[in-house]
C-alpha positions as CSV (number, residue, x, y, z in Angstrom):
1,M,-37.7,-69.0,-37.2
2,S,-34.9,-70.2,-35.2
3,Q,-32.1,-66.8,-34.7
4,D,-29.9,-69.2,-35.5
5,N,-30.0,-70.1,-38.8
6,M,-30.1,-66.3,-39.7
7,I,-27.5,-64.5,-42.0
8,K,-26.9,-60.9,-43.3
9,M,-25.3,-61.0,-46.4
10,E,-23.6,-57.6,-47.8
11,C,-22.6,-56.5,-50.5
12,T,-18.7,-56.6,-51.5
13,E,-18.2,-53.3,-53.3
14,C,-20.1,-50.6,-50.9
15,K,-20.2,-53.5,-48.4
16,S,-24.3,-51.8,-47.5
17,L,-25.9,-55.0,-45.8
18,N,-28.9,-55.4,-48.2
19,Y,-30.6,-59.4,-47.1
20,H,-31.6,-61.4,-44.7
21,S,-31.6,-65.2,-45.7
22,R,-31.5,-68.8,-43.7
23,K,-29.1,-71.4,-44.0
24,N,-28.5,-74.8,-42.8
25,K,-25.3,-74.1,-40.6
26,K,-25.4,-78.3,-40.1
27,T,-25.1,-79.2,-43.7
28,L,-23.2,-75.9,-45.6
29,K,-20.3,-75.1,-43.5
30,D,-18.5,-72.5,-45.5
31,R,-19.8,-69.1,-46.3
32,L,-22.5,-68.4,-48.7
33,E,-22.1,-66.0,-51.4
34,L,-24.6,-64.7,-53.5
35,K,-25.3,-62.3,-56.9
36,K,-28.4,-60.3,-55.7
37,F,-29.2,-56.5,-56.6
38,C,-27.8,-53.8,-54.9
39,K,-30.0,-50.9,-54.4
40,T,-26.9,-48.3,-53.5
41,C,-25.4,-49.5,-56.3
42,K,-27.8,-50.2,-58.6
43,K,-26.4,-53.5,-59.9
44,H,-25.6,-56.8,-59.5
45,T,-23.4,-57.1,-57.4
46,P,-21.7,-60.4,-55.0
47,H,-22.8,-60.9,-52.2
48,K,-21.2,-62.3,-49.1
49,E,-22.4,-63.5,-46.0
50,T,-21.4,-62.0,-43.0
51,K,-21.5,-62.7,-38.8
């Protein structure tokens, strides 16, 4: 697995890095945003891709 395809997901409310995921950067140019469970907020919040 290549490190180039790895992305970090950050909670939009508490700004904590919770998830790591993979993304094909050739097909998906914009930043990924998913609704995931945040452990610190203890609820489902939108998570955005960080650098």
